[in-house]
C-alpha positions as CSV (number, residue, x, y, z in Angstrom):
1,M,0.0,0.0,0.0
2,T,3.0,2.3,0.5
3,G,3.8,2.2,-3.2
4,V,0.1,3.0,-4.0
5,F,0.1,6.1,-1.9
6,A,3.6,7.2,-3.1
7,A,2.3,6.8,-6.7
8,L,-0.8,8.8,-5.9
9,A,1.1,11.6,-4.3
10,D,2.0,13.0,-7.7
11,P,-0.7,15.0,-9.6
12,T,0.5,13.9,-13.0
13,R,0.2,10.3,-12.0
14,R,-3.3,10.9,-10.6
15,A,-4.2,12.6,-13.9
16,I,-2.9,9.6,-15.9
17,L,-5.1,7.2,-13.8
18,T,-8.1,9.4,-14.4
19,R,-7.4,9.3,-18.2
20,L,-7.1,5.5,-18.0
21,K,-10.5,5.2,-16.5
22,G,-11.7,5.9,-20.1
23,G,-9.8,3.0,-21.5
24,D,-6.3,1.9,-22.5
25,A,-3.9,4.4,-24.0
26,T,-0.5,4.7,-25.5
27,V,2.3,6.9,-24.0
28,A,1.8,9.5,-26.8
29,E,-1.9,9.7,-25.9
30,L,-1.2,10.0,-22.2
31,A,1.5,12.6,-22.8
32,A,-0.6,14.8,-25.0
33,P,-2.2,17.0,-22.3
34,F,1.0,17.5,-20.4
35,S,3.9,19.9,-21.1
36,M,6.4,17.1,-20.7
37,S,8.2,14.6,-23.0
38,Q,7.1,11.1,-23.6
39,P,10.1,9.7,-21.7
40,A,9.0,11.8,-18.7
41,V,5.5,10.3,-18.9
42,S,7.1,6.9,-19.3
43,K,8.8,7.4,-15.9
44,H,5.5,8.2,-14.3
45,L,4.0,5.0,-16.0
46,K,6.8,3.0,-14.5
47,V,6.0,4.2,-11.0
48,L,2.3,3.4,-11.5
49,E,3.2,0.0,-12.9
50,Q,5.5,-0.8,-9.9
51,A,2.6,0.2,-7.6
52,G,0.3,-2.2,-9.4
53,L,-2.0,0.6,-10.5
54,I,-1.5,-0.1,-14.2
55,S,-0.4,-2.9,-16.5
56,R,1.2,-2.5,-19.8
57,S,0.8,-4.6,-23.0
58,Q,1.9,-4.6,-26.5
59,R,-0.5,-4.3,-29.4
60,A,1.2,-4.2,-32.8
61,T,3.7,-1.4,-32.5
62,A,1.9,0.4,-29.7
63,R,2.5,-0.2,-26.0
64,L,-0.7,0.3,-24.1
65,S,-1.3,1.2,-20.5
66,H,-4.3,-0.3,-18.7
67,L,-5.8,0.8,-15.3
68,E,-5.6,-1.8,-12.6
69,A,-7.9,-0.5,-9.9
70,E,-7.7,-3.3,-7.4
71,P,-4.8,-1.7,-5.4
72,L,-7.0,1.3,-4.9
73,R,-9.6,-0.9,-3.1
74,S,-7.0,-1.5,-0.3
75,A,-6.1,2.2,-0.1
76,V,-9.8,3.2,0.1
77,G,-10.4,0.6,2.8
78,W,-7.6,1.9,4.9
79,L,-8.8,5.5,4.5
80,M,-12.4,4.5,5.3
81,D,-11.2,3.4,8.8
82,Y,-10.4,7.1,9.4
83,R,-13.8,8.3,8.2
84,A,-15.4,7.2,11.5
85,Y,-12.7,9.0,13.4
86,W,-13.3,12.3,11.5
87,T,-17.1,11.9,11.8
88,E,-16.7,11.5,15.6
89,S,-14.3,14.4,15.8
90,F,-16.7,16.7,13.9
91,D,-19.6,15.5,16.1
92,R,-17.6,16.5,19.2
93,L,-16.8,19.9,17.6
94,D,-20.5,20.4,16.9
95,D,-21.4,19.6,20.5
96,L,-18.7,22.0,21.8
97,L,-19.9,24.8,19.5
98,E,-23.5,24.2,20.7
99,D,-22.3,24.4,24.3
100,L,-20.5,27.7,23.7
């Protein structure tokens, strides 16, 4: 899970994952909206692949990236444990504000 959060820490990688929700894409397609080179995007893709968030395959001469969302399930589960904490904290704050 550490690798997932490290990969998600970068806004470019989050944008790439958002793009891949729409389907598989080549490096050129993923690089198009960014002001960076394809090799720079490839480095981001490598981090995402190492975190298990994408897989890569070859189709003819194109190398496609594919979203692998399963690792996000673990991250969401971990974060949801803190939802109860924050809800309780906000409820206590509401109670305090009412008392004041």
